[in-house]
Each structure stands twice: as structure tokens, then as C-alpha cells.
C-alpha positions in Angstrom: 0.0 0.0 0.0 0.8 3.7 -0.2 1.8 5.6 2.9 0.8 9.2 3.6 2.4 11.4 6.2 0.7 14.6 7.4 2.2 17.3 9.6 -0.1 19.6 11.6 2.1 21.9 13.6 3.0 22.2 17.3 0.2 24.5 18.5 -2.2 21.7 19.4 -2.2 20.2 22.9 -2.7 16.6 23.7 -6.3 15.6 23.4 -7.5 18.7 21.7 -7.5 17.6 18.0 -8.2 14.6 15.8 -6.7 14.1 12.3 -8.8 12.2 9.8 -7.7 10.8 6.4 -10.7 9.8 4.2 -10.2 7.9 0.9 -12.5 8.4 -2.0 -12.7 6.7 -5.4 -13.0 8.6 -8.8 -16.8 8.9 -8.4 -16.5 10.5 -5.0 -17.6 7.4 -3.0 -16.0 7.1 0.4 -13.8 4.0 0.6 -12.1 4.2 4.0 -11.5 6.6 6.9 -8.7 6.5 9.5 -8.1 8.8 12.4 -5.3 9.6 14.8 -5.3 11.8 18.0 -3.0 14.8 17.7 -0.2 14.9 20.3 2.0 17.9 21.1 5.5 17.5 19.8 4.5 14.8 17.3 6.3 15.7 14.0 3.9 13.8 11.6 1.2 11.2 11.4 1.5 8.3 9.0 -1.5 6.7 7.3 -1.4 3.6 5.2 -4.0 3.8 2.4 -6.5 1.0 2.7 -8.0 0.8 -0.7 -6.4 0.2 -4.1 -9.3 2.2 -5.7 -8.3 5.4 -3.8 -8.1 8.5 -6.2 -8.4 11.3 -3.6 -7.5 11.5 0.1 -9.1 14.3 2.1 -7.6 15.3 5.4 -9.6 16.9 8.2 -8.3 18.3 11.5 -11.2 18.5 14.1 -11.7 19.7 17.6 -12.1 16.6 19.9 -15.0 18.1 21.9 -17.1 19.8 19.2 -15.8 18.1 16.0 -15.6 21.6 14.5 -12.9 22.0 11.9 -9.7 23.6 13.1 -8.5 24.1 9.6 -9.9 23.9 6.1 -9.9 20.3 4.8 -7.4 19.6 2.1 -7.2 17.1 -0.6 -4.3 15.0 -2.0 -4.7 13.3 -5.4 
């Protein structure tokens, strides 16, 4: 499989944010979702893509209490 590493910066304290990587096919159907808790001082978060049909990966950084976005989602093709 393919590995994806995402960096989020050092301003997030332990337990305040979750990082999601969502895989989509060419038609926009969701194939898989993975999440990792953000830890202060962690340089990056590695995700191993789950599906061979993945065409787009969208990453979301959310507040752990409200699930409100902390940044705009971004896509990787």
C-alpha cells in the first residue's frame, strides 16, 4: 500500500484535536476513513492507504470536543 504522512504543527495540545484521512474513489464514494489523535510534539502522522481504488485523500483536523474543523480540509490526489 501507499503511505501518507501529514504534519499539523506544534500548537495543538494533547487531546484537543483529531486528524482524519478519508479515501475516495474517482466517483467520490467514500472507501475508508482513518483517524489519529494529535499529540503535542509529534512531527507527523502516518496513514497507510487501505483501498487500491483510492483516487483522492481528504484530510480533516477537528476539535475533539465539538468536532468543529480547526483548519480547512485539504485534498491529495
